N, C-alpha and C positions, 0 to 999 in steps of 0.2 A: 504494500500500500504506500502510495506517495505520502510522505509525512513532512515535507519541507516546503517552505514558502519563500519566494524571493522577497527582498526587502520592500520593493514597491507594492507587492501583493499584501504583505503584512501591514503596511501603512494604510492601504485601502481598506483592509478588513477591520482596522481599528478606528475607522471614522465614527464619530458620534453625532447624531444617532445614525445607526447603520440602516439605511433604506436604499431602495433602488436609485433614488435621486442622488443621494450623497455618494453612492458607489460609482454611478455613471460620471459624476463630476470628478471623482478621484482617478478614474481610468478613462481618459479621453479617447475612446475608440467607439466608432459608430456601429455597435452591434445590436442596437435597438432594444435595450431592456425597457420594461415598463417603468418610467421614471416617476412613479408615484411615491408617496410618503409612508406607505405601509412598512412597518419595521420588518427587517429580515432577521431570521434566526441564524446566528453565526455558525452554529454546529452544522445545521442543514446546508448552509451556503458552502462551508468549507468541504463538506463531504461531497457535494455535487461538483465542486471545483476540482477536487482530487480525481474524480472519475473523468472529467474532461481532460485533465493533464495526462492521465494514463492513456486515454484514447488517442492523444497526440504524441504518445511515446516519450513523454517528459517525466522526469523524476522530481520536478520542481513545479509547484503551483505558481503560475504567472498571473498578472492582473487580468489578462484576457480570459483566463479560465474562470476567474471570479465573475466576470461579466456574463459568460456563457451560463454559469450556474445560476446567476440572477435571472436570466431569460427563462431558464427551466423552471425556477421556483415561482416566477410571476406569471407563468402560463403563456409566454411569448412563443414566437415561431423559432424553435431551437435549430431546425435544419437550415433555415435562412440565415440565422446568426452565425452558425458554423461556416457556412459558405462565404459569408462576408469576411469572416476572420481569415480564411484561406486567401481570399482576394487581397486583403491588406498585407498579409505575409508575403505574397508574391510581389506586390508592388515594392515592398522594401527590398526584396532580393533583386528585382529588376533594376532598381536605381543604381546598383553597383555596376551592372553591365552598361547602362546608359552613360556612365562616367568614363568608360574605356576609350582609348584613342589608338589610332593605327601605329604599328611598329615603324612603318615607313610611309610618311605622308604622300609620297609620290605614287603609291599603289592605287589602282582604281578597280577593286574587285566588283563583282556583280552579285546581288542577291535576288533571286527570282522566287517570288511567292506564288505557288500554284494552289489556289483556293477554290472551294466549291462544295456542293452537297455530295453525299456518298453516291457513287454510281455515275457521276458526271465525267469520269475519265481523268481526274486530276492526277492520280498516282501513275497511270500509264504515261501521261504527258510529262510529269516530273521526272520519272525514271529515264525517259527518252532524252530529255534535255540534259540530265546529268551525264549521260554517256556522250552526248555531242559536245558538251562544255568541258568534259573531263573534270567535273566538280562533284563533291559529295552531295547526296540528297538526304535530307533529314526528314523522316516521316514521323508525324505525331503518333500514328498507330504503332509503328515499330518501337518507338521509345516507350510508350505506355505498356505495350505488351511485355516488355522486359521486366516491368515492375510487378505485374500481376502475380507471379509465383510467390512473391514475398509478402503479399497482402498489404501493400502500401497504399493502394488506391481506395478512396471512399467517394461517395457521391458528392461530398462537400469540397474535396480537394483535387479532383481529377483535372478540371479545367486549369486551375492555378499551377499544378505540377507540370502539366503539359506545356504551358506557356513558358515557364522558367526553363524547362529542359530544352525546348526548341531555341530559346533566346541564347542560352549558354552555348549550345552547339554552334549556332550561327556566329556568335561573337568570337568564339575561339578561332574560327577560320578567317573571318573578315579582317580581324586585327592583324593577321599575317599577310593580308593582301590576296587571299584566296577566295574564289567565288563559291557560292553555295546555292542549292535549290531547296526550298522549303515546301513540303507537302503537308498541308494542314487544311482544316475546314475554313479557317480564317473568317468566321461569320461575325466576329466582333470588330467594330470599327477601331476600338481602342487598341486591339492587338495588331491590326494592320498598320496603324499609325506608329505604334511602338517599333515594329520591325523596320519600317521605312526610316524612322529617326535613327535607329541603331546603325543601319547601313550607312546613312549619310554621315553620322558622327565618326564612323570608321573609314571615311574617305571613299565609300563605294557608291554604286548606282543601284537603285532599287527598281525592280520591274515587277509590277503586280499583274497577275493573270487570274481572271475569274472564269472558271469552267462552269458551263451550264449545259443542260440537255432539254431542249424545248419540246421534245417528244416524250410525254409522261409514260406512255405505254412501253416505249423502248427503255426508259430509265428504270421502270419497275422490273422489267425482265433482267436487266443488268444486275440490279440489286438482289433479286431472287437467285440468280445463277452464280453470284460471286463466290470464289473460293480462294482467298488471297494468300493463305499459307503463312501468315505471320505468327510466329511462336507466341503463345500466351494471349492472343487476341482473337475475337470471334471472326469466323470466315466471312460473315456479312452482317448486315443490320436488318431490322424490320422496316417495312414500308411506313409504318407509323413513326419510326425514328426519323426517316427522311422528311416526313411532314412536319415533325417537331423542329428539326433543324431549319427547315424552310421558314417557319414562323419566327425563328430566332435570328435569321439572317438580317444584318443591318446594312442598308444601302451603301454601296461603294461609290461614293461621289468623287473621290480623288481620281486623277488620271490613271488608267489601267487598261489592260487588254482583255477583251471579252472573246472567249472561245466557246463555240456551240458544238458539242460532240455529236449532236444529231445531224449536223450538216457538214462539219469540218472533219475530214479524215485525219487520223493521227499524224500522217506526214505533213499535211497542210498546217495543222495546229503547231507542230514543232517549228516549221519554217516561219510561221507568223511570229512566234515568240522570239526566235533567233533574230529576225529582222528588227524587232523592237529593242534589242540590246545594243546600246551605243558601241561603236567600234572603239578599241583601246586607244 
């Protein structure tokens, strides 16, 4: 059982009176506890916080674990609060990569983000581009599949873990002046903007590619028939998952290339992307 508190957690736990409001004020993280003035039971709060710490693989109760415990005890949306905490954790980690600079400022590597819904052909395109560019391709599904056997992924942390892993992989190459291809859903505007900024901070050129399939019947057949062979990762997804990702997709308003796998052959798609990459 976790029996240690960080100094900041101990200070937050010792606020008087101990209520959701005073705890939220002592721990300035937006995890959405009910900030009412109902007194909190210290024993129950600490026990719930210990469980949250253990869930996150920590032997130390941190202030954020107290806030999650507060959400639990006040009947808040604990799943949403846990996901927000993972997002905040990822943003802290990502800030370190955003501060990196290129080893040689004269280098002009390229980062190609191939994004889109499952079944739209983004992995096929990304792998073909990687072979043509002689550049590594970093796939979100391959990276996450490697973590599944260790039980490290949860509903609240998968998105955050995936983004940090992809960012770290890309940053390690770009800072050396080496080009990369990123194979990811890329449905969040914040993620796309972050990878563009990372590339430009490291002296590179960012090329965004949005893969679509305007023939839904064809898209569904592709999804149903997929067998990707990624260790630790499902061979395919459900059609309902495709619909959910479509609803989550945030419009890509920045300059990028649109490839329709219902009309563009793989060879044409590769040529279009290569033509969009500025010459060295």
